[in-house]
C-alpha positions as CSV (number, residue, x, y, z in Angstrom):
1,M,31.4,49.1,-24.8
2,G,28.9,47.9,-27.3
3,A,29.4,45.1,-29.7
4,S,29.7,47.3,-32.8
5,M,32.5,49.3,-31.0
6,I,34.3,46.1,-30.3
7,F,34.1,45.0,-34.0
8,A,35.6,48.3,-35.0
9,A,38.2,48.1,-32.3
10,A,39.5,44.7,-33.3
11,M,42.2,46.2,-35.5
12,A,44.8,43.7,-34.4
13,E,43.1,41.1,-36.5
14,N,44.5,37.6,-36.1
15,S,43.0,34.1,-35.7
16,V,42.2,34.8,-32.0
17,T,40.4,38.1,-32.6
18,R,38.5,36.7,-35.6
19,T,37.4,33.7,-33.6
20,L,36.3,35.8,-30.6
21,T,34.5,38.3,-32.9
22,R,32.6,35.5,-34.6
23,A,31.7,34.0,-31.2
24,L,30.5,37.4,-30.1
25,R,28.3,37.6,-33.1
26,A,27.0,34.1,-32.4
27,M,26.1,35.0,-28.8
28,G,24.7,38.4,-29.6
29,S,26.2,40.3,-26.7
30,L,29.5,40.8,-24.9
31,E,27.7,39.9,-21.6
32,R,26.4,36.6,-22.9
33,L,29.8,35.6,-24.5
34,A,31.7,36.5,-21.3
35,E,29.3,34.4,-19.3
36,H,29.6,31.5,-21.7
37,L,33.3,31.6,-21.6
38,G,33.5,32.1,-17.8
39,V,35.5,35.4,-18.0
40,T,34.8,39.0,-17.2
41,E,33.7,41.4,-19.9
42,S,36.8,43.5,-19.4
43,Q,39.0,40.4,-20.1
44,L,37.0,39.6,-23.2
45,V,37.3,43.2,-24.5
46,Q,41.1,43.0,-24.0
47,W,41.3,39.9,-26.1
48,L,38.9,41.2,-28.7
49,T,41.1,44.2,-29.3
50,G,44.2,42.2,-29.6
51,N,45.6,43.1,-26.1
52,G,46.7,39.6,-24.9
53,R,45.4,36.2,-25.7
54,P,42.9,34.0,-23.8
55,P,44.1,30.8,-22.2
56,T,43.9,27.9,-24.5
57,P,40.8,26.2,-22.9
58,I,38.8,29.5,-23.3
59,Y,40.0,29.9,-26.9
60,L,38.9,26.3,-27.6
61,R,35.5,27.0,-26.0
62,A,35.1,30.0,-28.4
63,L,36.1,27.9,-31.4
64,D,33.5,25.3,-30.4
65,L,30.9,28.0,-30.2
66,V,31.7,29.3,-33.6
67,A,31.7,25.8,-35.1
68,R,28.2,25.2,-33.8
69,G,26.7,28.3,-35.4
70,P,24.8,31.4,-34.4
71,F,22.9,31.4,-31.1
72,A,21.7,35.0,-30.9
73,R,18.0,35.4,-30.5
74,K,16.5,37.0,-33.5
């Protein structure tokens, strides 16, 4: 599933999905974000679409990433 599809699929918008979506934009790809967070892409997709929530340490890692700014290669 591509990043644009995930942005559209994140209909259950809440603070978790917004943070994860911003972290995804910062990293530039689902693969890079999953690797950074130490989770599988399928777990990440579930959380991005509002199906469950990541454990607190993973959510905090995503918050830290968003706070530091964009990292995607231009």
